[in-house]
C-alpha positions in Angstrom: 1.0 -33.7 -43.9 -2.7 -34.6 -43.5 -5.4 -31.9 -43.9 -7.9 -33.5 -41.5 -10.2 -31.2 -39.6 -10.9 -33.6 -36.7 -8.1 -35.8 -35.4 -9.3 -38.6 -33.2 -7.6 -41.3 -31.1 -9.1 -44.7 -30.2 -9.7 -45.7 -26.6 -6.8 -48.0 -26.9 -4.5 -45.0 -27.6 -5.6 -43.1 -24.5 -2.7 -42.3 -22.1 -2.0 -44.9 -19.4 0.1 -42.5 -17.3 0.1 -38.9 -16.1 3.3 -37.0 -16.7 5.2 -35.2 -13.9 7.4 -32.4 -15.3 9.4 -31.7 -12.1 12.2 -34.3 -12.7 12.9 -32.8 -16.2 13.2 -29.2 -15.0 16.7 -27.6 -14.8 16.1 -26.7 -11.2 13.6 -28.0 -8.6 10.7 -25.8 -7.4 10.9 -24.1 -4.0 9.3 -26.0 -1.1 5.9 -25.4 0.3 6.1 -24.0 3.8 4.1 -24.4 7.0 2.3 -21.1 7.7 3.3 -21.1 11.4 6.9 -22.5 11.4 7.9 -21.5 7.8 9.5 -25.0 7.6 8.8 -27.2 4.6 5.5 -29.0 5.0 5.4 -32.8 5.4 2.7 -35.4 4.7 1.2 -35.1 8.2 0.7 -31.3 7.6 -1.5 -32.0 4.6 -3.3 -35.0 5.9 -6.3 -33.0 7.3 -7.1 -31.8 3.7 -6.0 -34.5 1.3 -5.8 -38.3 1.1 -2.3 -39.8 1.3 -2.3 -40.9 -2.4 -2.7 -37.3 -3.6 -0.1 -36.0 -1.1 2.3 -38.6 -2.5 1.6 -37.2 -6.0 2.0 -33.7 -4.8 5.7 -34.3 -3.8 6.5 -37.1 -6.3 9.8 -37.1 -8.1 8.7 -39.8 -10.5 8.3 -38.8 -14.1 5.2 -40.9 -14.7 2.3 -42.1 -12.5 0.0 -44.8 -13.6 -3.7 -43.9 -14.0 -5.8 -46.3 -12.0 -8.3 -48.5 -13.8 -11.1 -46.9 -11.7 -10.2 -43.5 -13.0 -9.8 -44.6 -16.6 -13.2 -46.3 -16.5 -14.8 -42.9 -16.0 -12.4 -41.1 -18.3 -13.8 -43.3 -21.1 -17.0 -41.3 -21.0 -15.3 -38.6 -23.0 -11.6 -39.3 -23.4 -9.7 -39.2 -25.7 -11.0 -35.8 -26.6 -10.8 -34.5 -30.2 -8.1 -32.3 -31.7 -9.4 -29.9 -34.4 -7.7 -28.0 -37.2 -9.4 -24.6 -37.4 -9.5 -24.3 -41.2 -12.5 -21.9 -41.3 -10.9 -19.5 -38.8 -7.6 -19.6 -40.7 -9.4 -18.6 -43.9 -11.3 -15.8 -42.2 -8.1 -14.4 -40.8 -6.3 -14.8 -44.2 -3.4 -16.3 -42.4 -0.9 -18.9 -43.6 -0.7 -20.2 -40.0 -2.1 -23.6 -39.2 -4.4 -23.4 -36.0 -5.3 -26.4 -33.9 -7.4 -26.6 -30.8 -7.8 -29.5 -28.4 -11.5 -29.5 -27.3 -12.1 -30.3 -23.7 -15.8 -29.2 -23.7 -16.8 -32.8 -24.6 -16.6 -33.9 -21.0 -19.9 -34.3 -19.0 -19.2 -31.1 -17.1 -18.3 -29.2 -20.3 -14.7 -28.4 -19.4 -11.2 -29.9 -18.8 -11.8 -30.0 -15.0 -13.1 -33.6 -14.8 -9.6 -34.8 -15.7 -8.6 -34.0 -12.1 -12.0 -34.1 -10.3 -12.5 -37.8 -11.2 -9.0 -38.6 -10.0 -9.4 -36.7 -6.8 -12.8 -38.2 -6.0 -11.4 -41.7 -6.8 -8.5 -41.4 -4.4 -10.7 -39.9 -1.6 -13.2 -42.7 -2.1 -10.4 -45.3 -1.9 -9.5 -43.9 1.5 -13.0 -43.9 2.8 -13.7 -40.2 2.6 -17.4 -39.5 2.4 -17.5 -35.7 1.9 -15.5 -33.3 -0.2 -15.6 -29.5 0.1 -14.4 -27.1 -2.6 -14.6 -23.6 -4.1 -15.5 -22.6 -7.6 -15.1 -19.4 -9.6 -17.1 -19.7 -12.9 -18.7 -22.9 -11.7 -16.8 -25.2 -14.0 -14.7 -26.8 -11.3 -17.7 -27.1 -9.0 -19.7 -28.8 -11.7 -16.8 -31.2 -12.4 -16.3 -32.1 -8.8 -20.1 -32.6 -8.3 -20.1 -35.0 -11.3 -17.0 -36.9 -10.0 -18.4 -37.2 -6.5 -21.6 -38.7 -8.0 -19.5 -41.4 -9.7 -18.0 -42.6 -6.4 -20.8 -41.9 -3.9 -19.3 -39.0 -2.1 -21.1 -35.9 -0.8 -20.0 -32.6 -2.4 -20.2 -29.1 -0.9 -19.3 -26.1 -3.0 -18.6 -22.4 -2.1 -19.2 -20.5 -5.3 -17.7 -17.0 -5.7 -20.6 -14.6 -5.3 -20.1 -12.7 -8.6 -20.4 -16.0 -10.5 -23.2 -17.4 -8.2 -25.3 -14.4 -9.4 -24.1 -14.3 -13.0 -24.3 -18.0 -13.7 -27.3 -19.6 -12.1 -27.4 -22.6 -14.4 -23.9 -23.6 -13.3 -25.4 -23.8 -9.8 -28.3 -25.8 -11.1 -25.9 -28.2 -12.8 -24.0 -28.8 -9.6 -27.2 -29.4 -7.7 -28.4 -31.8 -10.5 -25.3 -33.9 -9.7 -26.1 -33.8 -6.0 -23.9 -31.0 -4.6 -24.8 -28.4 -2.1 -23.9 -24.9 -3.3 -23.3 -21.8 -1.2 -22.5 -18.2 -2.4 -19.2 -17.0 -1.1 -18.6 -15.2 1.1 -21.2 -16.8 3.3 -22.4 -16.8 6.9 -21.6 -20.5 7.3 -17.9 -20.0 8.1 -15.8 -17.7 10.2 -13.8 -16.7 7.2 -17.0 -15.7 5.3 -18.5 -13.9 8.2 -15.4 -11.7 8.7 -15.4 -10.7 5.0 -19.1 -9.9 5.1 -18.7 -7.8 8.3 -16.0 -5.7 6.5 -17.9 -5.6 3.2 -21.5 -6.8 3.2 -21.6 -6.3 -0.6 -18.5 -8.4 -1.3 -18.6 -10.0 -4.8 -16.2 -12.6 -3.4 -13.0 -14.1 -4.8 -11.5 -17.6 -5.3 -9.2 -16.9 -2.3 -12.2 -16.2 0.0 -14.1 -19.3 -1.3 -11.0 -21.4 -0.7 -10.8 -20.2 2.9 -14.5 -21.3 3.4 -14.0 -24.7 1.9 -10.7 -25.4 3.7 -12.2 -24.2 7.1 -15.1 -26.6 6.7 -13.0 -29.6 5.6 -10.5 -29.1 8.5 -13.4 -28.9 11.0 -14.9 -32.3 10.1 -13.1 -35.7 10.4 -15.2 -37.2 7.6 -14.4 -34.4 5.1 -11.5 -33.6 2.9 -10.8 -30.7 0.5 -10.5 -30.8 -3.3 -8.8 -28.1 -5.4 -9.4 -27.6 -9.1 -6.1 -25.9 -10.0 -2.8 -24.6 -8.6 -1.4 -27.7 -6.9 1.1 -30.1 -8.4 -1.2 -33.1 -8.4 -3.9 -31.2 -10.2 -1.6 -30.1 -13.0 -0.3 -33.7 -13.1 -3.8 -35.1 -13.8 -4.4 -32.6 -16.6 -1.4 -33.8 -18.6 -3.7 -36.3 -20.3 -4.6 -33.3 -22.5 -1.0 -32.8 -23.8 -0.2 -36.5 -24.0 -3.2 -37.1 -26.3 -2.4 -34.0 -28.3 1.1 -35.2 -29.0 -0.2 -38.5 -30.3 -2.8 -36.7 -32.5 -0.2 -34.4 -34.0 1.9 -37.5 -34.8 -1.1 -38.9 -36.8 -1.1 -35.9 -39.1 2.6 -35.4 -39.3 2.6 -31.9 -37.8 3.9 -30.2 -34.6 3.2 -26.8 -33.0 5.6 -23.9 -33.1 3.5 -21.8 -30.7 1.3 -23.1 -27.8 -1.2 -20.7 -26.3 -3.2 -21.3 -23.2 -5.4 -19.3 -20.8 -4.2 -19.2 -17.2 -5.9 -18.5 -13.9 -4.5 -21.0 -11.5 -2.6 -22.8 -14.2 -4.2 -26.3 -14.7 -5.5 -25.9 -18.3 -2.3 -24.4 -19.6 -0.1 -26.9 -17.7 -2.1 -29.8 -18.8 -1.6 -28.9 -22.5 1.9 -27.5 -22.3 3.8 -29.8 -19.9 4.2 -32.8 -22.2 5.3 -30.5 -25.0 7.8 -28.8 -22.5 9.2 -32.3 -21.9 9.8 -32.6 -25.7 11.3 -29.1 -25.8 13.7 -29.7 -22.9 14.8 -33.0 -24.6 15.5 -31.2 -27.8 12.8 -33.1 -29.8 10.8 -30.0 -30.7 10.9 -26.3 -29.9 7.5 -24.8 -29.4 7.1 -21.3 -27.9 4.8 -21.5 -24.9 2.5 -18.5 -24.1 0.3 -18.2 -21.1 -2.6 -15.6 -21.4 -4.2 -14.1 -18.3 -6.9 -11.4 -17.8 -5.7 -7.8 -17.5 -8.1 -7.5 -14.6 -6.2 -10.2 -12.6 -2.6 -10.0 -14.0 -0.8 -12.4 -11.8 2.1 -13.4 -13.9 2.5 -10.1 -15.7 2.2 -7.8 -12.8 2.4 -10.0 -9.6 5.4 -10.6 -7.4 7.2 -14.0 -7.2 7.2 -14.6 -3.4 5.7 -16.7 -0.7 2.0 -16.2 -0.1 -1.1 -17.9 1.2 -3.3 -19.7 -1.3 -6.4 -18.3 0.3 -7.6 -15.0 1.8 -7.9 -16.0 5.4 -4.4 -17.5 5.6 -5.4 -21.1 6.3 -3.3 -22.8 3.6 0.4 -23.5 3.5 2.7 -20.8 2.1 3.6 -21.3 -1.6 6.2 -19.4 -3.6 4.2 -18.2 -6.6 3.4 -15.1 -8.6 0.8 -13.4 -6.5 -1.1 -10.1 -6.3 -1.5 -10.6 -2.6 -3.8 -13.1 -0.9 -6.5 -10.5 0.0 -6.6 -9.1 -3.6 -10.2 -9.1 -4.8 -10.3 -8.8 -8.6 -13.1 -7.0 -10.5 -16.1 -9.3 -11.3 -15.1 -10.1 -14.9 -17.0 -12.9 -16.6 -13.9 -15.2 -16.9 -14.6 -16.2 -13.3 -12.2 -19.2 -13.5 -9.3 -16.8 -14.0 -10.0 -14.5 -11.0 -7.4 -15.9 -8.7 -4.8 -13.8 -6.8 -2.0 -16.3 -7.3 -0.6 -18.8 -9.9 0.4 -22.4 -9.6 3.7 -22.6 -7.8 5.0 -25.1 -10.3 3.9 -22.9 -13.3 5.3 -19.9 -11.5 8.7 -21.6 -11.1 8.7 -22.5 -14.8 7.9 -18.9 -15.7 10.7 -17.7 -13.4 13.1 -20.1 -15.2 12.2 -18.3 -18.5 10.6 -21.4 -20.1 7.3 -19.7 -20.9 6.0 -16.2 -21.9 3.0 -14.5 -20.2 0.6 -11.9 -21.7 -2.5 -10.1 -20.3 -5.6 -9.3 -22.3 -8.8 -7.3 -21.7 -12.1 -9.1 -21.7 -13.7 -7.1 -24.6 -10.9 -8.2 -27.0 -11.3 -11.8 -25.8 -15.1 -11.8 -26.3 -14.6 -10.3 -29.8 -12.3 -13.2 -30.8 -14.6 -15.7 -29.0 -17.6 -14.6 -31.0 -15.5 -14.8 -34.2 -14.4 -18.3 -33.2 -18.0 -19.4 -32.6 -19.1 -18.0 -36.0 -16.4 -19.8 -37.9 -15.8 -23.0 -35.9 -19.2 -23.5 -34.5 -18.3 -23.9 -30.8 -19.2 -21.1 -28.3 -16.2 -20.9 -26.0 -16.4 -20.2 -22.3 -15.0 -16.8 -21.3 -11.8 -18.3 -20.0 -10.5 -19.9 -23.2 -11.4 -16.7 -25.2 -8.2 -15.3 -23.7 -6.2 -18.1 -25.4 -8.2 -17.7 -28.6 -7.2 -14.0 -28.6 -3.6 -15.1 -28.2 -4.0 -17.5 -31.1 -5.4 -14.8 -33.4 -2.6 -12.5 -32.4 -0.1 -15.1 -33.4 -2.0 -15.9 -36.7 -2.0 -12.3 -37.7 1.7 -12.0 -36.9 2.3 -15.0 -39.3 0.2 -13.2 -41.9 2.5 -10.2 -41.6 5.8 -12.1 -41.6 5.0 -15.0 -43.8 6.7 -17.3 -41.3 5.5 -20.9 -41.1 3.6 -21.0 -37.9 1.6 -23.9 -36.3 -0.5 -22.7 -33.4 -2.0 -24.9 -30.7 -4.4 -24.2 -27.9 -6.7 -26.0 -25.5 -10.3 -24.9 -25.8 -10.9 -25.9 -22.2 -14.7 -25.5 -22.1 -17.9 -24.5 -23.9 -19.8 -21.3 -23.0 -23.3 -22.7 -22.9 -23.8 -21.6 -19.3 -22.1 -18.2 -20.0 -24.6 -16.7 -22.4 -25.4 -13.9 -19.9 -21.8 -12.7 -20.4 -22.3 -12.8 -24.2 -25.5 -10.9 -23.8 -23.6 -8.2 -21.9 -21.0 -8.1 -24.6 -23.5 -7.7 -27.4 -25.2 -4.9 -25.4 -21.9 -3.1 -25.0 -22.0 -3.4 -21.3 -18.7 -5.2 -20.7 -16.0 -3.0 -19.2 -12.2 -3.5 -19.4 -10.4 -3.3 -16.0 -6.8 -2.6 -15.7 -5.5 -2.1 -12.2 -3.5 1.0 -11.5 0.0 0.2 -10.4 -0.6 1.9 -7.0 -3.5 -0.6 -6.3 -1.4 -3.6 -7.3 1.5 -2.4 -5.0 -1.0 -1.7 -2.2 -2.3 -5.3 -2.4 1.2 -6.6 -2.1 1.9 -4.7 1.2 0.2 -7.4 3.3 2.2 -10.4 2.1 3.5 -12.8 4.8 7.0 -12.1 6.1 9.0 -15.2 5.2 12.6 -15.3 6.2 14.5 -18.3 4.8 
């Protein structure tokens, strides 16, 4: 086995196809339902929001979908991304485990999000769409879509969760540099936003609220469509370039993971890394244990309910069966803004319900502690979101230290924290709080779920 610290692929070795996990699952996922009729949605129901090419990917039963040349041309700016062996972190922990991380912070936006934003902007441009609306939590998705829209000459309008809008001004500046218009959410620009502000003028916002504002705006304008940075099948599909590259990189050093750990908010980062490995696991070619780590302040998989719910707060989206805390659940303003979503990808929820992955929840102070340790040993300052995965990796590495079992740990470091230094300042000042929702509050948030009778 090689001892390389940095494992690279040539451009010629980059994936030519995205991988769709659905045909390989032991059971198909539940259908998405129309919010009024509760019947399965068809292409026409989604056409006001998405181009037909993406709708086709959303419901595809093909195992692989070719990546268009127009997408691969932009991917070449940063893909293939590097896989690192964390030798220094291993030594600091005194663990026999081998720790690898796939680093997605090398993209222009500094995260994994351009893997899908570029694809979505490309397909919208191909169908003549001139304007895309979206939401963003921490600002990484908004930055990625603004970058992608600039590549294809599309206008970009972003509703940024108020807590992050205030905490992360340079993310807003980055979006505006790429040409996007950015609004704090909730805003006075939409009916959904005005209703929230009327009820709570000091609302810190949520991804669900921001989604409502972006969807409302897209649906009201014929020249606009909506783009989502996580949750939906086609988004997870585009992210599988991460796992496909990682498989090839492991083959180069003659190793393979026994544990794969990823942070989860809506599910795109974890799915992008894990799905190609899940394919190998289901085929019996390897047997990694898959672990999704979420914030204790927004514990969707670990404390949510698997049922039909809206993807947004105002109830404008179709109904999706997913692990949810309730569509009007507003999490505390933790610094991992990209993980503050009330629901989980329906596809990832289905896979969790099948028992194919494990879920854990962690508090933000533990995550920042391990994030700082990672930065000091490996040199990369992680965004708050992947510190959850790093905390999970450290947990596994220390377990290997105790048991002496051969353990190979893999994670996706989905973005750098260069625009999140305010959060690190608060951590060093001892000002970060851990939030764990009382069971009564979780149950209360679930009382307003839509009544779906199938």
